[in-house]
Backbone as CSV, one residue per row, in Angstrom:
resi,resn,N_x,N_y,N_z,CA_x,CA_y,CA_z,C_x,C_y,C_z
1,UNK,181.676,31.350,-15.856,181.897,31.598,-14.448,182.787,30.477,-13.896
2,UNK,183.809,30.832,-13.143,184.737,29.836,-12.616,184.175,29.182,-11.356
3,UNK,184.665,27.971,-11.113,184.260,27.223,-9.923,184.850,27.894,-8.685
4,UNK,184.115,27.914,-7.575,184.698,28.471,-6.354,185.808,27.552,-5.853
5,UNK,186.837,28.136,-5.268,187.955,27.361,-4.749,187.546,26.658,-3.461
6,UNK,188.069,25.447,-3.279,187.783,24.681,-2.064,188.355,25.407,-0.847
7,UNK,187.657,25.360,0.290,188.260,25.888,1.517,189.522,25.092,1.840
8,UNK,190.524,25.706,2.473,191.800,25.026,2.733,191.656,23.688,3.462
9,UNK,190.784,23.601,4.442,190.633,22.346,5.192,190.105,21.246,4.287
10,UNK,189.142,21.565,3.455,188.609,20.586,2.508,189.683,20.196,1.501
11,UNK,190.439,21.176,1.035,191.498,20.904,0.065,192.545,19.944,0.651
12,UNK,192.921,20.136,1.902,193.881,19.248,2.546,193.315,17.829,2.604
13,UNK,192.076,17.690,2.999,191.465,16.363,3.097,191.433,15.690,1.726
14,UNK,191.094,16.436,0.687,191.071,15.882,-0.672,192.471,15.492,-1.139
15,UNK,193.481,16.299,-0.815,194.862,15.968,-1.183,195.331,14.693,-0.489
16,UNK,194.955,14.514,0.768,195.325,13.290,1.485,194.641,12.087,0.834
17,UNK,193.376,12.240,0.450,192.672,11.151,-0.237,193.344,10.842,-1.574
18,UNK,193.726,11.873,-2.321,194.432,11.674,-3.596,195.768,10.976,-3.381
19,UNK,196.473,11.333,-2.316,197.748,10.692,-1.997,197.536,9.203,-1.726
20,UNK,196.548,8.888,-0.912,196.270,7.481,-0.606,195.933,6.708,-1.882
21,UNK,195.109,7.283,-2.728,194.750,6.614,-3.988,195.973,6.421,-4.883
22,UNK,196.823,7.446,-4.961,198.037,7.359,-5.787,198.988,6.277,-5.273
23,UNK,198.930,6.004,-3.967,199.770,4.977,-3.373,199.125,3.589,-3.429
24,UNK,197.925,3.524,-4.022,197.249,2.239,-4.172,196.455,1.800,-2.956
25,UNK,196.238,2.705,-2.026,195.491,2.363,-0.819,194.011,2.245,-1.167
26,UNK,193.411,1.185,-0.657,191.977,0.974,-0.874,191.344,0.580,0.452
27,UNK,190.153,0.979,0.684,189.347,0.548,1.823,190.040,0.781,3.172
28,UNK,190.329,2.034,3.466,190.981,2.394,4.725,190.159,1.902,5.916
29,UNK,188.849,1.852,5.746,187.988,1.417,6.849,188.233,-0.034,7.246
30,UNK,188.834,-0.818,6.361,189.075,-2.230,6.647,190.445,-2.503,7.273
31,UNK,191.241,-1.476,7.467,192.550,-1.654,8.109,192.362,-1.897,9.605
32,UNK,193.356,-2.491,10.229,193.289,-2.776,11.669,193.339,-1.494,12.508
33,UNK,193.891,-0.436,11.979,193.986,0.838,12.701,194.035,1.967,11.702
34,UNK,194.842,2.971,11.986,194.978,4.119,11.092,195.866,3.776,9.901
35,UNK,195.586,4.406,8.772,196.501,4.356,7.634,197.511,5.467,7.855
36,UNK,198.790,5.139,7.705,199.831,6.150,7.864,200.761,6.128,6.664
37,UNK,201.344,7.284,6.409,202.344,7.408,5.351,203.422,8.362,5.838
38,UNK,204.669,7.992,5.601,205.793,8.827,6.025,206.712,9.074,4.835
39,UNK,207.052,10.329,4.626,208.080,10.696,3.653,209.219,11.326,4.451
40,UNK,210.167,11.940,3.770,211.309,12.532,4.472,210.892,13.533,5.551
41,UNK,209.959,14.426,5.220,209.598,15.449,6.203,208.111,15.512,6.517
42,UNK,207.327,14.591,5.973,205.884,14.645,6.155,205.375,13.299,6.667
43,UNK,204.452,13.342,7.615,203.807,12.150,8.154,202.309,12.405,8.152
44,UNK,201.555,11.461,7.602,200.104,11.577,7.511,199.483,10.359,8.182
45,UNK,198.453,10.578,8.994,197.694,9.490,9.592,196.216,9.760,9.354
46,UNK,195.496,8.724,8.925,194.059,8.837,8.668,193.346,7.726,9.418
47,UNK,192.332,8.082,10.175,191.524,7.092,10.875,190.233,6.874,10.097
48,UNK,190.133,5.725,9.452,188.921,5.372,8.720,187.979,4.496,9.526
49,UNK,188.262,4.364,10.811,187.466,3.505,11.691,186.342,4.295,12.357
50,UNK,185.382,3.573,12.917,184.256,4.208,13.604,184.582,4.572,15.051
51,UNK,185.757,4.153,15.523,186.173,4.452,16.889,187.514,5.184,16.867
52,UNK,187.802,5.966,17.913,189.124,6.595,17.994,190.218,5.533,17.934
53,UNK,191.344,5.901,17.309,192.469,4.990,17.158,193.742,5.670,17.646
54,UNK,194.603,4.886,18.259,195.893,5.375,18.705,196.885,5.226,17.555
55,UNK,197.618,6.284,17.260,198.610,6.244,16.194,199.939,6.735,16.759
56,UNK,201.020,6.032,16.422,202.355,6.465,16.842,202.770,7.643,15.978
57,UNK,203.290,8.676,16.615,203.665,9.900,15.910,205.158,9.888,15.606
58,UNK,205.602,10.771,14.695,207.017,10.784,14.297,207.994,11.005,15.451
59,UNK,207.558,11.642,16.518,208.450,11.918,17.643,208.436,10.789,18.672
60,UNK,207.958,9.628,18.256,207.851,8.440,19.112,206.798,8.589,20.202
61,UNK,205.933,9.546,20.036,204.813,9.703,20.950,203.594,9.000,20.382
62,UNK,202.430,9.396,20.834,201.198,8.805,20.332,200.096,9.855,20.342
63,UNK,199.140,9.659,19.474,198.015,10.574,19.326,196.762,9.741,19.146
64,UNK,195.701,10.080,19.860,194.421,9.427,19.631,193.697,10.219,18.561
65,UNK,193.446,9.557,17.452,192.822,10.211,16.300,191.350,9.809,16.248
66,UNK,190.493,10.807,16.251,189.051,10.556,16.209,188.633,9.909,14.889
67,UNK,187.451,9.295,14.864,186.968,8.663,13.632,186.944,9.638,12.455
68,UNK,187.411,9.135,11.307,187.373,9.857,10.029,188.164,11.170,10.054
69,UNK,189.197,11.211,10.878,190.051,12.392,10.995,191.413,12.121,10.390
70,UNK,192.098,13.201,10.079,193.459,13.142,9.543,194.367,14.009,10.410
71,UNK,195.592,13.527,10.612,196.626,14.301,11.304,197.813,14.405,10.366
72,UNK,198.392,15.592,10.271,199.549,15.811,9.411,200.665,16.434,10.241
73,UNK,201.836,15.826,10.136,203.045,16.317,10.790,204.027,16.703,9.699
74,UNK,204.674,17.848,9.854,205.731,18.257,8.938,206.972,18.532,9.779
75,UNK,208.059,17.851,9.400,209.328,17.942,10.128,209.125,17.659,11.616
76,UNK,208.265,16.683,11.905,208.034,16.255,13.280,207.016,17.048,14.063
77,UNK,206.507,18.127,13.484,205.553,18.992,14.187,204.143,18.764,13.674
78,UNK,203.196,18.641,14.591,201.787,18.529,14.212,201.335,19.864,13.643
79,UNK,200.895,19.847,12.380,200.495,21.103,11.732,199.027,21.118,11.324
80,UNK,198.381,19.940,11.336,196.975,19.912,10.935,196.260,18.739,11.574
81,UNK,195.089,19.007,12.113,194.123,17.998,12.535,192.818,18.362,11.861
82,UNK,192.191,17.408,11.200,190.954,17.770,10.542,190.148,16.583,10.076
83,UNK,189.006,16.913,9.520,188.074,15.963,8.927,187.458,16.670,7.725
84,UNK,186.599,16.014,6.954,186.119,16.648,5.720,185.423,18.000,5.903
85,UNK,184.901,18.283,7.090,184.102,19.501,7.267,184.702,20.530,8.216
86,UNK,185.897,20.264,8.708,186.493,21.219,9.631,187.854,20.751,10.098
87,UNK,188.512,21.608,10.836,189.821,21.236,11.340,190.615,22.458,11.755
88,UNK,191.898,22.204,12.062,192.764,23.248,12.589,194.130,23.162,11.952
89,UNK,194.726,24.314,11.730,196.118,24.407,11.304,196.894,24.990,12.475
90,UNK,198.086,24.435,12.724,198.866,24.874,13.879,200.316,25.089,13.480
91,UNK,200.866,26.241,13.800,202.291,26.490,13.619,202.739,26.672,12.183
92,UNK,201.837,26.572,11.243,202.187,26.701,9.834,200.941,27.195,9.099
93,UNK,201.137,28.075,8.163,200.004,28.590,7.403,199.398,27.471,6.556
94,UNK,198.103,27.537,6.381,197.403,26.492,5.618,197.967,26.330,4.209
95,UNK,198.403,27.434,3.588,198.966,27.357,2.244,200.242,26.521,2.223
96,UNK,201.045,26.618,3.292,202.286,25.842,3.378,201.989,24.346,3.489
97,UNK,200.987,23.983,4.279,200.593,22.580,4.410,200.130,22.059,3.056
98,UNK,199.327,22.831,2.364,198.827,22.447,1.038,199.989,22.283,0.069
99,UNK,200.951,23.205,0.086,202.129,23.101,-0.799,202.912,21.820,-0.531
100,UNK,203.114,21.474,0.732,203.829,20.240,1.075,203.091,19.023,0.516
101,UNK,201.768,18.990,0.699,200.990,17.851,0.209,200.984,17.786,-1.320
102,UNK,200.853,18.927,-1.969,200.869,18.940,-3.441,202.214,18.456,-3.972
103,UNK,203.304,18.891,-3.360,204.638,18.457,-3.771,204.792,16.953,-3.592
104,UNK,204.374,16.441,-2.455,204.462,15.009,-2.190,203.613,14.219,-3.181
105,UNK,202.423,14.686,-3.469,201.542,14.010,-4.428,202.177,13.964,-5.812
106,UNK,202.800,15.054,-6.223,203.504,15.083,-7.522,204.625,14.062,-7.543
107,UNK,205.389,13.974,-6.454,206.493,13.009,-6.373,205.985,11.583,-6.443
108,UNK,204.907,11.290,-5.761,204.345,9.934,-5.744,203.808,9.552,-7.120
109,UNK,203.213,10.519,-7.803,202.637,10.232,-9.124,203.702,10.144,-10.219
110,UNK,204.898,10.688,-9.964,205.962,10.711,-10.985,206.514,9.329,-11.264
């Protein structure tokens, strides 16, 4: 019997964690604010703190990210806000967000 597939929101959170690990990030909770990563068309912010944190967004704006949440921007657009147990996809299908993260993870690991 095959393993059930992860729900898309959980899969995104796991991919972001894998990306951080592949980049050598350790102990996000000990950072002064959010951990962020920017590639050509993707921006990821993770709040590992116990309090909301302000993060500068790719469009030179700002977003208050709740504790233990992740925000993902693709080509400057916010496409995902979530945490390990829930979240939202906006303006892009969840499969597209997952494909972008998988591609980026492959590039980082190469």
